[in-house]
GUVOGU-566285 format. One line per 10 residues: their letters; for each residue x, y, z of C-alpha. Coordinates in pm, 1 decimal, always signed. Example, Ala and Ser with C-alpha at 12.3 -4.5 7.8 and 13.67 -1.06 7.14 Angstrom:
AS> +1230.0,-450.0,+780.0 | +1367.0,-106.0,+714.0
end
This chain:
MNKKTKILAV> +0.0,+0.0,+0.0 | +145.0,+335.6,-106.5 | +207.3,+589.9,+168.1 | +2.3,+907.4,+126.6 | +191.1,+1233.3,+93.2 | +70.7,+1527.2,+300.1 | +121.4,+1870.4,+148.0 | +74.9,+2226.6,+271.8 | +26.7,+2467.5,-20.2 | +2.4,+2846.2,+2.9
GDIHGDSALM> +69.1,+3149.9,-216.1 | +53.0,+3530.0,-215.1 | +255.1,+3565.1,+105.6 | +393.5,+3907.0,+4.7 | +658.2,+3908.9,+276.4 | +422.8,+3829.6,+566.3 | +665.3,+3649.8,+798.1 | +407.8,+3632.8,+1082.8 | +173.6,+3435.9,+855.3 | +455.6,+3198.9,+763.2
KKLAKKAEEE> +534.9,+3131.2,+1129.9 | +170.9,+3031.3,+1180.5 | +177.7,+2809.0,+873.5 | +505.9,+2650.2,+981.1 | +346.6,+2564.0,+1314.5 | +55.0,+2408.9,+1125.8 | +296.8,+2214.0,+904.9 | +463.9,+2076.1,+1217.0 | +135.4,+1986.7,+1390.1 | -1.1,+1818.1,+1077.3
NVDLVILAGD> +334.4,+1649.5,+1003.7 | +333.5,+1751.3,+636.8 | +584.5,+1599.2,+394.9 | +602.0,+1888.5,+148.5 | +545.4,+2263.4,+154.2 | +451.0,+2421.1,-179.3 | +479.7,+2799.4,-218.2 | +277.2,+2903.7,-524.1 | +436.4,+3240.6,-600.4 | +421.3,+3603.7,-482.6
LTFAEREFKG> +639.8,+3528.3,-182.4 | +763.3,+3886.8,-184.6 | +612.9,+4228.0,-241.6 | +786.1,+4362.3,-552.6 | +1111.7,+4180.0,-467.1 | +1116.9,+4309.5,-109.1 | +1049.9,+4155.7,+230.1 | +1141.8,+3791.7,+184.8 | +1310.9,+3735.6,+520.8 | +1136.1,+3473.2,+730.4
IIKPFIDLKK> +935.7,+3329.8,+441.1 | +1117.5,+2997.5,+393.0 | +1340.1,+2960.4,+701.9 | +1057.9,+2861.6,+943.9 | +998.1,+2549.2,+732.6 | +1367.4,+2471.0,+689.1 | +1413.3,+2488.9,+1067.1 | +1149.3,+2213.4,+1089.0 | +1331.9,+2012.3,+820.7 | +1041.6,+2039.5,+578.0
QVLLIPGNHE> +1100.9,+2005.5,+204.0 | +994.7,+2328.8,+32.9 | +905.7,+2360.6,-337.0 | +847.7,+2701.3,-490.9 | +768.1,+2893.8,-806.8 | +781.0,+3268.0,-879.3 | +467.5,+3477.1,-883.9 | +433.5,+3808.5,-1064.7 | +601.9,+3995.0,-775.3 | +944.9,+3830.2,-800.3
SVATIDFLAE> +1181.5,+3718.9,-1072.5 | +1298.1,+3367.9,-1152.0 | +1643.7,+3479.0,-1032.4 | +1501.8,+3566.0,-688.0 | +1336.6,+3224.4,-660.1 | +1660.4,+3050.2,-763.9 | +1850.1,+3259.4,-507.9 | +1608.3,+3164.4,-228.0 | +1629.1,+2797.0,-326.1 | +2008.1,+2813.8,-309.9
IYSPTKSIHG> +2019.5,+2988.6,+27.7 | +1761.0,+2765.1,+192.8 | +1879.6,+2425.1,+71.7 | +1720.2,+2172.5,+9.2 | +1443.7,+2409.2,-110.5 | +1380.3,+2348.3,-482.2 | +1236.5,+2562.5,-759.7 | +989.7,+2370.0,-977.8 | +956.4,+2654.2,-1231.1 | +987.8,+2437.8,-1543.0
YSFIRNNVGV> +1109.1,+2146.1,-1333.4 | +970.7,+1864.4,-1120.8 | +1011.9,+1688.2,-787.2 | +916.9,+1335.2,-682.6 | +833.0,+1219.1,-329.7 | +657.1,+892.7,-237.0 | +571.3,+832.5,-604.4 | +397.9,+1172.6,-626.7 | +530.8,+1397.5,-902.8 | +508.1,+1774.9,-860.7
FGAGGADIGI> +578.4,+2009.5,-1151.0 | +506.8,+2376.3,-1211.8 | +551.6,+2713.8,-1373.8 | +520.2,+3054.8,-1213.3 | +466.1,+3407.2,-1331.0 | +168.8,+3582.3,-1487.1 | +103.2,+3832.5,-1763.2 | +147.8,+4129.8,-1527.4 | +408.8,+4242.5,-1274.7 | +784.1,+4195.8,-1238.2
NMISDSEIYT> +781.5,+3838.4,-1366.2 | +576.3,+3885.9,-1680.9 | +556.7,+3564.9,-1876.3 | +362.1,+3477.8,-2188.3 | +102.5,+3203.7,-2204.5 | +310.0,+3014.0,-2458.9 | +612.7,+3016.5,-2225.9 | +401.6,+2896.5,-1931.8 | +284.1,+2601.7,-2140.2 | +641.2,+2519.6,-2252.6
LLKRGNEAVK> +763.6,+2521.4,-1891.2 | +474.6,+2301.8,-1773.3 | +535.2,+2058.6,-2058.0 | +903.9,+2034.7,-1964.4 | +824.4,+1978.4,-1598.2 | +566.0,+1713.6,-1677.9 | +812.5,+1508.4,-1884.5 | +991.8,+1368.9,-1578.2 | +672.6,+1273.6,-1392.8 | +434.1,+1175.0,-1673.2
GLDKKIMVTH> +458.6,+802.8,-1593.9 | +353.6,+843.6,-1229.7 | +2.7,+763.4,-1104.4 | -11.1,+1075.3,-888.3 | +76.2,+1421.3,-1022.6 | +39.4,+1774.6,-890.1 | +69.0,+2078.6,-1116.6 | +153.7,+2412.7,-952.8 | +105.9,+2752.5,-1117.3 | +76.5,+3105.0,-986.5
IHPFGTKSEF> -195.7,+3217.0,-1224.2 | -531.8,+3040.2,-1227.6 | -664.9,+2845.2,-1526.3 | -899.0,+3010.7,-1774.9 | -1269.2,+2949.7,-1715.9 | -1250.5,+2880.3,-1340.0 | -1415.5,+3038.1,-1035.3 | -1113.4,+3258.1,-963.4 | -1218.5,+3471.1,-1259.6 | -1498.4,+3626.9,-1054.4
SGFKGSKAVR> -1235.2,+3887.1,-964.3 | -1237.6,+4016.2,-1321.3 | -890.1,+3878.5,-1394.0 | -904.8,+3621.5,-1671.7 | -715.4,+3302.2,-1614.1 | -447.9,+3146.5,-1833.0 | -551.8,+2941.3,-2134.2 | -207.5,+2778.6,-2127.0 | -264.8,+2655.1,-1770.9 | -604.7,+2515.6,-1866.7
NAIEKFQPNL> -459.7,+2349.1,-2176.7 | -182.0,+2194.9,-1967.5 | -436.8,+2055.2,-1720.7 | -641.7,+1905.9,-2003.0 | -331.3,+1761.6,-2173.2 | -131.1,+1634.3,-1874.5 | -426.5,+1545.1,-1648.8 | -269.2,+1594.0,-1305.0 | -469.6,+1469.7,-1006.5 | -444.2,+1813.9,-849.4
AICAHIHEAS> -375.2,+2161.8,-988.5 | -276.4,+2428.1,-735.2 | -283.8,+2801.7,-812.9 | -291.9,+3136.2,-627.7 | -272.0,+3497.4,-760.2 | -631.3,+3603.5,-678.7 | -637.4,+3659.8,-302.0 | -1015.4,+3684.4,-277.8 | -1050.8,+3346.8,-450.5 | -863.1,+3156.1,-180.6
GAEDMIGKTR> -1037.7,+2823.0,-131.8 | -1216.4,+2829.1,-467.9 | -1234.8,+2483.2,-626.0 | -1313.1,+2361.7,-977.0 | -1292.4,+2038.3,-1171.8 | -1134.4,+2029.9,-1517.1 | -1190.8,+1678.3,-1641.2 | -1062.1,+1456.2,-1360.2 | -833.5,+1726.7,-1220.7 | -922.0,+1902.0,-895.2
VVNVSRIGKI> -823.3,+2269.0,-924.7 | -772.7,+2462.8,-599.7 | -680.8,+2827.5,-546.9 | -483.4,+2821.6,-220.9 | -378.6,+3190.7,-209.1 | -295.6,+3331.9,+135.7 | -512.7,+3102.9,+345.4 | -335.9,+2787.6,+228.6 | -460.2,+2432.1,+230.9 | -341.4,+2087.3,+333.2
FEI> -381.3,+1803.2,+83.6 | -323.1,+1430.4,+109.8 | -248.0,+1245.3,-210.6
end
């Protein structure tokens, strides 16, 4: 029987170290295996102290992608400083036969990225995990045609296309703070906007 993997996912932190201390405590109490940070860790490249370290101190594996408030270089820098934190922006990670792959950014902000590039990065990340039974796709921007669009911000057609093509079990996004907790189904994929509230999953 395969061991289930417990994951804490959150996004849109924007430098809120007090929130991260609370979430780290929750990660410890719930004994999570992975922490996924779905972009916008900073506020315009500022205030990133105390965002990752609380989880590293608890020896939690952290995976992250950039949002639209920080560059890929900033994410790579944070991953290097807080080893074994790993960027999954165009890459993947496997734990307990669960494959996690992702792509950050959005079409606004510091890390502006086109829809075609998002799809290319997701396709590359999926390559290493496509044979696994359990897959999680992580993006900052929400998929097109989902509940997060109530905010007036259209989602990404590339993200939706990637979900339909790669069929992950779970797709995690953030970006729209007011949509935290919103859930959709695209085919057999459960799509969840975690935003600042965060959510624990078992898969």
